[in-house]
TITI-264284 format. One record per residue (C-alpha): residue number from 1; residue in three letters; x negated, y, z. Coordinates in pm, whole numbers, plus 32768, in hexadecimal, padded with zeros to 4 digits. Each point is the difference from the previous one (the first is absolute). Layout:
BEGIN
ATOM    k    r     x     y     z
ATOM  NUM  ala     X     Y     Z
...
! end
This chain:
BEGIN
ATOM    k    r     x     y     z
ATOM    1  met  8007  7FFC  7FF9
ATOM    2  lys  7ED0  80F0  805C
ATOM    3  gln  7F6F  7FC0  7EA8
ATOM    4  leu  813C  804A  7F56
ATOM    5  leu  803D  814A  80AE
ATOM    6  lys  7E94  8061  7FB3
ATOM    7  ser  8036  7FAA  7E96
ATOM    8  val  8141  80CD  7FDD
ATOM    9  thr  7F48  812B  80AE
ATOM   10  val  7ECC  7FEE  7F25
ATOM   11  thr  80D2  7FD2  7EBD
ATOM   12  leu  80EB  8114  8061
ATOM   13  leu  7EEC  80F8  8060
ATOM   14  leu  7F3C  7FAD  7EC1
ATOM   15  ala  8129  8019  7F1D
ATOM   16  ile  806A  8153  8097
ATOM   17  gly  7EA9  808A  7FE9
ATOM   18  leu  7FC1  7F89  7EA6
ATOM   19  ala  8154  8068  7F83
ATOM   20  leu  7F9F  8163  8029
ATOM   21  phe  7EE1  7FEF  7F07
ATOM   22  leu  803E  7EDF  7F1F
ATOM   23  pro  8125  7F81  7F14
ATOM   24  trp  80E9  7EF5  804E
ATOM   25  trp  7F09  7EDE  7FF4
ATOM   26  ser  7F57  808A  8140
ATOM   27  val  80DC  7F0C  80C3
ATOM   28  met  7F47  7EEB  7F5C
ATOM   29  val  7EB9  808B  8078
ATOM   30  ala  808A  8022  815D
ATOM   31  ala  8085  7EA1  7FFC
ATOM   32  phe  7EB5  7F7F  7F7B
ATOM   33  ile  7F2B  80AB  8103
ATOM   34  ser  80EB  7FA5  811F
ATOM   35  ala  7FF1  7E95  7F9D
ATOM   36  leu  7E8F  8001  8001
ATOM   37  leu  7FF2  80A6  8155
ATOM   38  val  811D  7F41  80B4
ATOM   39  pro  8000  7E87  7FB7
ATOM   40  leu  8167  7F6E  7FEA
ATOM   41  lys  806E  7E9E  7FC8
ATOM   42  lys  80EB  7F47  7F0C
ATOM   43  ala  811D  80C5  7F86
ATOM   44  ala  7FB8  8139  80E2
ATOM   45  val  7EF8  805F  7EFB
ATOM   46  phe  8112  8057  7F15
ATOM   47  val  812E  8052  80D5
ATOM   48  val  7F64  80EE  80F3
ATOM   49  pro  7F7D  80F6  7EFC
ATOM   50  phe  812F  7FC1  7F24
ATOM   51  phe  80F8  8084  8107
ATOM   52  thr  7F10  8109  8082
ATOM   53  ile  7FEF  80AD  7EAE
ATOM   54  leu  8167  7FBB  7FA6
ATOM   55  ile  8073  80B9  8147
ATOM   56  phe  7EF3  8110  7FC0
ATOM   57  trp  8066  8038  7EA2
ATOM   58  ala  817A  8003  8046
ATOM   59  ile  7FDB  8105  810F
ATOM   60  tyr  7F06  80D1  7F37
ATOM   61  ala  80E0  7FF2  7ECF
ATOM   62  tyr  8137  8062  80D6
ATOM   63  val  7F55  811F  8099
ATOM   64  leu  7F7A  8082  7EB3
ATOM   65  gly  814E  7FD5  7F4E
ATOM   66  ser  80D8  8089  810F
ATOM   67  ser  7F4C  8151  7FF2
ATOM   68  asn  80AB  8042  7EB1
ATOM   69  asp  8138  7F36  801A
ATOM   70  phe  7F62  7EC8  7F3B
ATOM   71  ile  801B  80D6  7EB1
ATOM   72  leu  7EDF  7F59  7F5D
ATOM   73  ala  803F  7EA6  8090
ATOM   74  lys  8160  8012  7F72
ATOM   75  lys  7F80  804E  7EB1
ATOM   76  val  7EF7  7EE8  7FFF
ATOM   77  ala  8111  7F08  808D
ATOM   78  ser  80DA  8061  7EE1
ATOM   79  leu  7EF1  7FA0  7F01
ATOM   80  leu  7FEF  7EB3  809E
ATOM   81  pro  8122  7F12  8024
ATOM   82  leu  8046  8088  8164
ATOM   83  asn  8135  80D3  7FA2
ATOM   84  gly  7F66  812B  8083
ATOM   85  asn  7FD6  7F80  815F
ATOM   86  ala  7EDE  80A6  80A8
ATOM   87  tyr  8009  7F24  813D
ATOM   88  leu  7FE7  7EC3  7F1F
ATOM   89  leu  7EDA  8097  7F4B
ATOM   90  ile  7F56  803E  8151
ATOM   91  leu  8037  7E88  804D
ATOM   92  val  7F73  7F8D  7EC1
ATOM   93  ala  7ED8  80DE  8019
ATOM   94  ser  7FBF  7F8F  8159
ATOM   95  ile  8010  7E97  7FA2
ATOM   96  leu  7F08  8039  7EDE
ATOM   97  gly  7F15  80B2  80F8
ATOM   98  gly  801A  7EE9  80F2
ATOM   99  leu  7FB6  7EF8  7EFF
ATOM  100  ala  7ECF  80BB  7F88
ATOM  101  ala  7F83  801C  815E
ATOM  102  gly  8035  7E94  805F
ATOM  103  leu  7F5B  7F90  7EBC
ATOM  104  ala  7EDC  80E3  8053
ATOM  105  ser  7FEB  7F6F  8165
ATOM  106  met  8000  7E98  7F6E
ATOM  107  leu  7EEE  805D  7F0E
ATOM  108  ala  7F26  808F  8128
ATOM  109  his  804F  7EBF  80C7
ATOM  110  gln  7F90  7F29  7EE1
ATOM  111  thr  7ED4  80D2  7FB6
ATOM  112  lys  7F92  7FEF  8175
ATOM  113  ser  8026  7E88  7FFE
ATOM  114  met  7F48  7FD8  7EB9
ATOM  115  ile  7ED2  80C1  8088
ATOM  116  lys  7FFE  7F24  8137
! end
């Protein structure tokens, strides 16, 4: 449990710090570094960064979108088959960010085990 909390904290802090300067793929760098620093076992290697970034991106997208009544999110959601639903767009984007972070964490875990 202690390792899980440490991994969530490291991933979240790195993701917030890197998101200020880098594009969307910075969550992958954060998850990769976090997986190198904090060892996790089995499914937790994927699940912990996945849910950490999913929640981070959902909150971040909501905060950014709510400042302008989700105008841009509604327009982007109308381009996709989401019927202009901004909340569904936030959910889809959060899931994609979580998948990217989970896969980056798995890559770091495999790289670390390959080096050993």
